[in-house]
N, C-alpha and C positions, 0 to 999 in steps of 0.2 A: 753498308757493308763494303769492305775493301776487297780488292781482287785476291789478296792472299787469304783472307777469311773465306772467300768463296772457294778457292782452291782446296783449303783444308777440309771444308764441308764436302766437296766433291770426292776427295780421297776417302773420307769416312764412308760416304754412301757407296763408293765403288769397290770397297775391299771384298774380295771373293772369299767365301767360306766363313766369314765372321762379320758381325754387325758392329765391330769396334776396332780400334787400332791402338797400339802403344805409342807413347811419345816418340820413341826411337824409330818406329816404323813410319810415322808421319814425317819426322825430320828427314828421313832417307828419301821418301817420295817427294817431299818439297825441296829437296837438296838444300836444306837449311841446317844451321847449327842447333844443337839440342836446346840451349837456353833461349834462342830466338823462337823456336817452335813452342816452348813452354809459355812464352809471353803471348804468342798468337792464340794459343788455347785459352789462356787467361781471359783475353778480350772476348773470345767467342763464348766462353762460359758466363761472363758478365752480361752478355746479350741474351742469354737463355737458349743458345744454339747447340751447345754440347754440354756434356757432364762427365766428370772424372769419377771413376769407380776403382776400388782396389782390384787387383788382378785375381782372377778365379783360381788359377793354378799357382801363381807366384805372387804373393801379397806384396812383394817389393815393387812389382810393376804396377803401373797405373794404366787402366783401360780408358780410352776416350770414346764416349758414345755420342752418336748424333741424336739429338732430341727432336721431337715432332716439329717444333718451330724451325729448327735448322733444316730439316728435310723439306719443309714447306717453302722456305726461302730458296733453296737450291732449285726446286721445281719451278718456282716463279721466274727466277733469273734465266733458267734454261729455256723456258717457254717464251720469254720476252726476246731471246736471241735467235730463235728459230728462223725468222725471215732473213736475218743477216747471214746466217750460216747457209741457207739455201742459195742466197745471192752469190756468196763466195764460191759455193760448189759449182754454180753455173759459169762463173767467170774463170775459174781455174780448172782447166781441163788438162789432165795428164795424158800423155801419149799412150796408146794401146800397145802394150808390150807382149800381149799374148801371142804365142807361136814363134816368137823371136828368140834366138839363142845366141 
């Protein structure tokens, strides 16, 4: 899985209030062009990580849904990176700005 594929899956998993996203929403979050996002979704769909479905409210829109395999991969990668993130958190200490104006 590429880092862009992982980012796409993370965005799908983290959308508040809905369990899917449109291609346009994903392109905006990834700061990518629409056609590049479509290609990325194609690759993820071929790997069985996401699925396209017609829009519920607007059939012209396509909803991109995270499949169980995609959610599982996101969890595995996030779990594998926890020690690295903890180490970074210990190494990078930000100054305490509380009470300063």
